N, C-alpha and C positions, 0 to 999 in steps of 0.2 A: 583427467575423465574429461571427454566432449561432453558439452551442456547443447541442448537444443538451442537454436535463437531465440523462440517464444519465452523460453525459460530466462534464457541468458539477459535477452534485453528487456522484461517485465518491468515497465516502470516503476521508479522506488520513490517518487512524490507524484502529487495531483497535478503540478505541472506537467510532469512525462505524458500523463494521459491523451493519448488522442482522439479528438473528434468528441468530447463529452464535458467540452467547458459550461454548461449547463447546469451540471449536477456535481463537477469538480469543484465552482466557486462557491456553489451553495455550502458543501460540505466545510469548505476552508473557514468561512464566515462563521456558521455554528463553533468550529472548534475554536478562533480566535475569539469569539464572543461568551464562551462557557455556553452556550444554550442546544447543548446535546439531547437529541431523543432515546430514549429505553430501547426502543424497536426500529430498525431502518426494512425495505424492503427494497431492493433491487430486481429490475426487471428488465430481459431484455434477450436480444437473440444470443447465439453462441459467439465467442469470440470479442466482445465487445468491450469488455472491461468490471464487469459485475465483480469476480472473486478478487481481483487486481484493485479494485476500487474497495472494496471489505477490509483488505487486509491493510490498505494504508491507513483506513481511517481505525482500523485496532492500534497500529503502532502510533497513528496521529493523538487518540485518545490518552494514552499513556505515556508518551513522548515528555521528558525530561524537560527539552528546550524546543518547543515547535517553533516554525519560522515561516510566521504567515499562512498558519493553517498546516504546514509542509510536516512532517517529521524529520526530527533531525539526521535519521539512519546512524549516528555516531555514539549517542547515549546507552547506557546498558538494557535500559529497557527496549530501546528499537532494535539493538543488537539480537537479543535476547528471544524477542518475540518472531522476528525475521530468522533465526536460525532454529526454530520450533524448542529452545530451552526451556523457557517461560510456560508453564502448562496453564498459566490463569487465562491465557487467549486460544481458545480451540477448536477446529476445525472439523464437521460433521458433515458427512456426504448422507446425503437423506435417502438417495437412489439403494444405499444398503443397510440404514441404520433406519428402515422405516417404520419398525413395528410400535407399538403402544412400551414395549418396557424399555426401551431406548430413551424414549423421552423420558418416563417417568424417573430412570436412572441419573439424567440431565437435570430435571429439577430437584431434586433428592441434593443435587451435588452443587446446584447453583447458588441454594441459600448461605454457603458458607463465602466466608469476605476472600477476595484475594491477598495470595502468599507474598508476589513479588511488585506488584503493579498496583495503580489505583483501581482501576476497573474491571471487572471480569467479562471477557467478549466470548459469545458463541457466534460463529460463522457457520450457520446452515446452509448449504449449496443444495440445489434443486429439493427445493421445500416444496412443492407441489406432490412430490411422491410419497409424501406421510399418509399414512391412513388415517379415515376417519377417527379411529380411536386414539392414536397419537396427534392430531390434530386438538382433539378435545383436551387432552392432557396437557397441551402446551399453551392452549387459553388462557389456565388461570396465570400463571406466573407471567405470561406474557404480558396479561393486564394491569398487573399489580406486583411488577418486582422491584428487588432491592434494588435500594439508592446504588449498589455499586456492579449493577449487571446492566449488560448491552447485548443488545441480540440484534445480527444482521442479518436476513435472510434474503436468499437469492433463489431466481426461479427463472425459467425460458417458456412456462405455459401458466401465465397470470388468470387465466378463467378457471385453472384446476384447485384455485389457493382461496379457502372458504373465506365469504364476508367477514364473518367474524374476526376472522384474522386480518383481512386487510385493514379494519376500522382502527386496529392499533398500532398500526405501523405508519413512517413516512416512507410515502412511494417514491421513487425514484427511477424513472423510465428511460433506460440506455438505447440511444437510436443505434441504426446503422452505420457505419463509419463511411465516409465518401470518397468513392476511387481517388479522387485529388489526394485527401488527406493518406490513405494507405501508401499509394504512390511516395510521397514526400518521406514517408517514415522508412520506407524501405529503403530510397537511396541514403538514406542516414546510415542506416545499418551496414547496409554493404559498401559505405564510405571507410565506417568503423572496422570491418571485417576484411578488410583490401579485397571486396568482390567488385569485377568489372561487370554492372548490371547498365543496360542500356535502358532509354527511356522509352524506348516502343517494349520492352520487356518489361519495365515497372510498371506501367500502363495495362499491360495483359494481366499481370499478375495481382493487380489491384480490382482487375473487374472480375476474376477466378475466385477471388476469396470472396465476392457475395457480401461483403460489408463488413467480414469479422478479420481482425489485425490478427490473430491467432492463425487462422489459416493461411494467410498471405506470409506471414514469418517461416510457416511451414514450408510452402511451395517453393519460398528462397531457399529455405534450407535443400531440400528436395533438388535443386537446383547448381547447388554451391561447390558440383563438383565439377562443372564446366568451368573453362578459362574464361570465356568473354560469353557472359550471360545475355543472350538478344533472344529474338521472337522465337526463332527456330529452335535454338537449344531448350526454350521455354517447353516448346512442344513436344520436343523428344523426349525431355523427362519429367515430364507433369503425365506423358501417355496419351495426349492428344491426338495422336497420328488415326485413331479411329474417327475421329470428325471429319476426315477425307471421305470415307466409307460412306458416314451419315448424308454427307453432298453428293455422291455420286448416286448413293438411293433416292435422294429429292430430285435428282435430275431425269433416273427414267422413271418415277412416277409423273411427273410434270409432261415428259414425252408422250406418257401412255404405255409406254414397255412394261407390261404386267409381269411378263415370264421374265425380262432380267431383271425386275424387283425383285419377284421370288428366288430366282437363282443369286443375288448376291445377298439378300437376307438367310436363304442355306447356309452361304458358306460362312455368316457371322456367326450362325447357332452352334453350327458343329464348329467352332472355333471359341466355342464356350461363353458368346454372350448371349443374355438375358434376355428373352423376346420382350419384357416388358419395358426393360429396361433402354432397349435399343429405342421402340414407338416413342419414350421419354426424348430421346436423344434428338429426335427427327419433331418432335412436336416445338423443343426447344430452338434450334435450327429456323422452323415455320417462326418462331415470335422474333426471332432477331431480324428476319428478313419482313415481316410485318412493321415492325418499330422502325426499321432504316425506312421504310415508306412513308410513314405515320409522321417520323419526325428526322428527317435527314441532316438536319445540323446539331440540334440540341440533343437528340436521342442516343449520341453513341454510349453516355454513360450508364445508360437500360440496357445493354448488351451484355449477354452473360460472357461472350469473350470467350468460348470455346472456339471459335468458329475465325477464321482470316479475313480481315475486312472484304477484300477483294471478289470473295466466293458469295457474301453477303450481298455486296452491289451488282453480281449478276446474275443473282437471283432474283435480285428488286424489279431487275427489267424485265423478266422472262414472266414473272407472276403477278397477278391481281390480288388485289384487298380482297376480293368475295370467296378467290380460289384459297388463298391462305386462311382465311377465317375457317374455310370448310374442311382444309387438312387438319387445322387444328382441335377443332369440335370431332372429327371422326377418330383421331388421334387419342383424344383424353375418354373419349367414351368406350374404345378398346382397352385402354389401359384401368377402366375403374371396372371394365366388365371380367377382365382377367383374374380376378382377384374371387370371383363367383363359379369358375370353373377349373376343371383339372386340368383340360387341355391348351395349355396358355399359348402354343407355338400356332395351333391349327387358328385361334381367335386373331390374331398377329398378322398371319398371312391371310385371313379375310378383309382385315382392314387395308391392307394394301394392296389387294387386288380391286376394291370398291374405291380407291383412291386414283389410282390408275387406271382402270376403264370405268366410269361413270356409267354406261349402257346396263352396266349387272346390279345398279341399285335404281328403285322404283319411286323414291321420295325428291320433295322439290328441289333440294340443293342439288342432286344428283341430277335432275331434268334442266335448274340452270346452268348447272356446269358442259352438259351437253350441247344446250344452246351457245353456249359462249364459244364453245369448239367449232360450231357451226359459222359462226360470224368471225373468227379469226382464221378458216380455213386451214384448219387440221382437221389428220387424218382420223375419221373414226373408224373402228375397228368393223369390219363387213360382217352381217350376219352369213350364218352356216350354210353352206349351197341347199334347194332345196331337193326334195326327192324326184327322180327320174320320174318323169312322164308315165300315166298307164298307156298299156297297149290298145290303139284303137280296137273299136269295135267292127266286128265284120259286119258284112250286108246281111247274112241271116241271120246275126243274132237283133237286128234291130225290129223290134215290135210295133205297127204301127199304131197310133193315139186314137182313140175310140172318145167319142164326148158322152160323158156320163148322163143318164138320164137326169132330166131335173125334178126334183123331189114332190109330191102329189101335195095340194094346197088344203089345209085342213077343212072340214066342212062348215059351213056356217049354218047356224039354227035357223030355221025359217019363222020361229015365233021370233027371234030378236028384232027389235023394232029400229028402222033406219038411223043411222046416227043423226041427233040435232046438228051438228056443226062439224066441220072437220078438226083433226088436230091441229094443234097451233106448233110448229116446228120452233124447236130451242134456237136461241142466237146461237152461231157458230163461234169459235173464237178465231180472233184476228191472227190469218195468215199472212208471212214474210212476202214482199210484194219484191218478184222475182227483177223485175225491170230497174226497181230503187236501191234495193239493200246492197246489191252485190257492188253498185258504182259507191254508194255512201261507202261501204268497207274499204274499198278502194282508195278512196280519196283520204279517208283516216290512217291509213296503214302506214303513213309515214309517221305517224305521232304516236305511234304505239312499240312496246317493247316486243321483241321474239315471243315470250311466253304469251302474252295477250293476245296478238296475232294468230299466234297456234291454238289457242280455244277459241279464238272467235270464228274460226277457220272451221271446226269442228262441228258440227250439229250432235255430236255426243256430249258437249257440255254446255253449249248454248245455241238460244238461237233470237233472231229478231223478227219484229213487226212494226210496218210503220202505216199508221191511219190520222189523217185528218189533223196533221201537224205535230203528232206524238209517235215516238220512236221507242218502243219496249224491247228491254232485253230480257230475255227469260232463263234465269240460270239454273240448270239441271243437277247441280250439285255444289255444297260447299267449297271447293276447292274453287270453281268457276267463279260464283259470289264474291269470293277472297281477292282473287285477282281481277277482276272486272268492276266491280263495285269499287273503284277508285274516282276521281276526280279526274285524272287527265286521260280516261277512256271515256268519261262521260261528256268531256268538252270536245275531244277530238271528233267523236259521234255527232254532236252538236253543232258544230262548226262545220261540217262536212255535209249533214244534212241541207242546211241554211243554204250553203253553198249552190247545191244539186238543184233545190226546189225553189231556190229565190224569195223563201217566207220565212218568219220565226218558225224554230223548232224545238220541241220538249222531249228531251231523254229522261227517261225512268228505267229502274230495275225491278224484276218481281222473280218470284219462284217459279217454276215451270208450272207447279204442282195447281197454283190458281187458277190457272188457262182449262184444267180439266177436273173443278170444284166439283164435287159431288152437291145436286138440287137440294135447295133448301127444303127442310119439311115444312109442314102447317103450323103455322104461327100467326096469332091475331087477325083469324078469319081468312089466312089467305088459302089458295090452291093447293093440295098437297099431291104426291103420286097417284094414290089410289081415284083422285077426283080425275087427273088427266088420263087415267088408264082406262075409266068407264067411260070416255067416249069411243073405244071402238066398238063397233056391232059384234066384233063375235067375243066380246069379253061380257062373264055375266058373274053377277056375286049370289053365293049362298048364304 
């Protein structure tokens, strides 16, 4: 009967384990010196060798003729443990045996001495799946076990294991296996199996495995039906032809074709593609492009491997880093919100439309994207046509305008005495000097970013006033203050003002509310509003 490659080529000694030398060397030294712990905890992601090392450790502990810490795999103990004939070494799956009754049965059985080997070994896989009561039942025997008992716990989620369990175990952290080590192991296995595996296909499979040797061997097993396993054969066998559809979708988004992006998404949706998974693949492609831009030489090992290098290189020339970051942020937000809505398709479509057409969004990233398109000369979708002009009025419909009568002035009481002094008008706020501020703005324009120029050019966001060598920017909202109250804006305006006036100038920023602040009430003998109001002749107090 055919046996899967990841089972057939499972390491039989610690020396065969790939990429975990920091763990295997320590275990070999402990076995050689006879300094074994009563409890081990193996932590790491899937396919990194946790269960394999646990089985090797169980055989090496009970091996009759160990070789430098490795099991001999020839004595009756090694052969019986490997075949499962010796019941003193037991492997439990905590995912399906996670109740307190299962752990109580294990605890009652563990006190008996082993029948066929020196040590009774319990391998508990996915130990984080145990319930709280099961952990409590395991705690006592784990703390003070019999001399003949050894526990080997394995988990992929360390944060779910209680601290009381962690403190009683020797913990070994398994690393993700590097693509180079995986590729070397794949070439070794393919040679022994008579498979023609090219270097490019081995590198591609190692990247697709994402640090898991078991996944890499499973992918190689999936491609084994092809006579010559090259990169194209891997794409066809593994089912990555959909990666080309994802690349086409990113191409449509980058060109601003929202209609084409929706049409492609519609075909994928009715073809059985999950909307959230489609967004995840698009985000993964953007990540690969971003990494290729940031680390063009040493970042190849960080790529997912699901997309051909020429496609990634082509997108790296077209898309800038801020654009890719905006795409990835929007895609991750859409994936996170999909779990809170029943209509996942609509959420994905809204995300694609906002990416392809930044004009539909009003946030700061979308504004920056629109400015970037203007700078690059890209075509922005035009606004909808305006409504037809109204019919001009006929000459008879025009009503002549008459000036309304002036309101009558209120009568002045005769008994009111004349005012002792004329009212003192308040000092008006500084007004922008139209003949100087536009020139300063034009002079500093080249040193400002497009969003900063746009905000300074609009009186709805900010105004400026120049007086006595001081240029004051008045911010009318938080957005304007955040964009303008920065070093490059203040320096550019200062240099421009000094160049035009020929004298030193100080630039400062204030909120616009300070220009129209209400009058200060009477304090410490000062004049309040009532005192100033009493100066007028037609005002009396009762």
